[in-house]
C-alpha positions in Angstrom: 0.0 0.0 -0.1 2.7 2.3 -0.9 0.2 4.1 -3.4 -0.3 7.9 -2.1 -3.6 7.8 -3.7 -4.6 5.3 -1.1 -4.7 7.3 2.1 -5.7 6.2 5.5 -5.7 2.4 4.5 -8.9 2.7 2.3 -8.7 0.1 -0.5 -9.3 1.0 -4.1 -13.0 -0.5 -3.7 -13.6 1.7 -0.7 -12.3 4.9 -2.4 -14.7 4.2 -5.4 -17.5 3.5 -3.1 -16.8 6.9 -1.4 -16.6 8.7 -4.7 -19.7 7.1 -6.2 -21.6 8.1 -2.9 -20.3 11.6 -3.1 -21.5 11.8 -6.7 -24.8 10.3 -6.1 -25.4 12.6 -3.2 -24.4 15.8 -5.4 -27.0 14.5 -8.0 -29.5 14.3 -5.4 -28.9 17.9 -4.4 -28.9 19.1 -7.8 -32.2 17.4 -8.4 -33.6 19.1 -5.2 -32.4 22.3 -6.2 -34.1 22.1 -9.7 -37.3 20.9 -8.4 -37.4 23.8 -5.7 -37.1 26.2 -8.6 -39.9 24.5 -10.5 -41.9 24.7 -7.6 -41.7 28.2 -6.9 -41.6 29.3 -10.6 -45.4 29.6 -10.9 -45.5 31.9 -7.8 -44.6 35.2 -9.5 -46.2 37.0 -6.8 -43.2 36.2 -4.4 -40.3 38.5 -3.8 -36.8 37.5 -4.3 -36.4 37.0 -0.6 -39.3 34.9 -0.3 -38.5 32.7 -3.3 -34.9 32.2 -2.1 -36.4 31.2 1.5 -39.0 28.7 -0.1 -36.3 27.2 -2.4 -33.8 26.8 0.5 -36.6 25.2 2.7 -37.7 23.0 0.0 -34.2 21.8 -0.6 -33.5 21.2 3.0 -36.7 19.0 3.2 -36.1 17.2 0.3 -32.4 16.3 1.4 -33.5 15.5 5.0 -35.9 12.9 3.4 -33.3 11.6 1.1 -31.1 11.3 4.0 -33.5 9.2 6.0 -34.4 7.0 3.2 -30.7 6.3 2.5 -30.4 5.5 6.2 -33.2 3.4 6.2 -32.0 1.4 3.2 -28.4 1.2 4.5 -30.0 -0.5 7.7 -31.8 -2.8 5.8 -28.9 -3.7 3.8 -26.9 -4.6 6.8 -29.9 -6.4 8.1 -30.0 -8.5 4.8 -26.4 -9.2 5.0 -26.4 -10.6 8.5 -29.4 -12.8 7.7 -27.7 -14.3 4.6 -24.3 -14.7 6.4 -26.1 -16.8 9.2 -27.9 -18.8 6.4 -24.6 -19.4 4.7 -23.0 -20.5 8.0 -25.9 -22.9 8.7 -25.9 -24.2 5.1 -22.1 -24.7 5.2 -22.3 -26.4 8.6 -25.0 -28.8 7.3 -23.1 -29.6 4.1 -20.0 -30.4 6.3 -22.0 -32.6 8.5 -23.4 -34.5 5.5 -20.2 -34.8 4.0 -18.4 -36.2 7.3 -21.6 -38.5 7.8 -21.4 -39.9 4.0 -17.6 -40.4 4.4 -17.9 -42.3 7.7 -20.7 -44.3 6.3 -18.4 -45.2 3.4 -15.4 -46.0 5.6 -17.6 -48.2 7.8 -19.1 -50.0 4.6 -15.4 -50.5 3.1 -14.1 -51.9 6.6 -17.0 -54.4 6.7 -16.5 -55.5 3.2 -12.9 -56.1 3.8 -13.6 -58.0 7.0 -15.8 -60.4 4.9 
């Protein structure tokens, strides 16, 4: 890890994930700002200060909702990952058990055949 572009022990995958997350969030911000502008556009009676305040409030609300959605999705992903890991361990344990049982049965059968 002598590559200076990989700082603080981050792997290339982690760095890529951070960049992707940043770009996705910036796209969400741009979308919220555009929707806020579209929301206030028909309200031509608003002053510039009022329009700016409504846009700011709209963007804050949209980003707060987006953050909550992302946190809920991240929590669900972590939950699913734990469930899948537990299921995988259970299946692996079962597979190893069956394999050992079959091998023991075959060894016993070969031993019996050799004794006859």
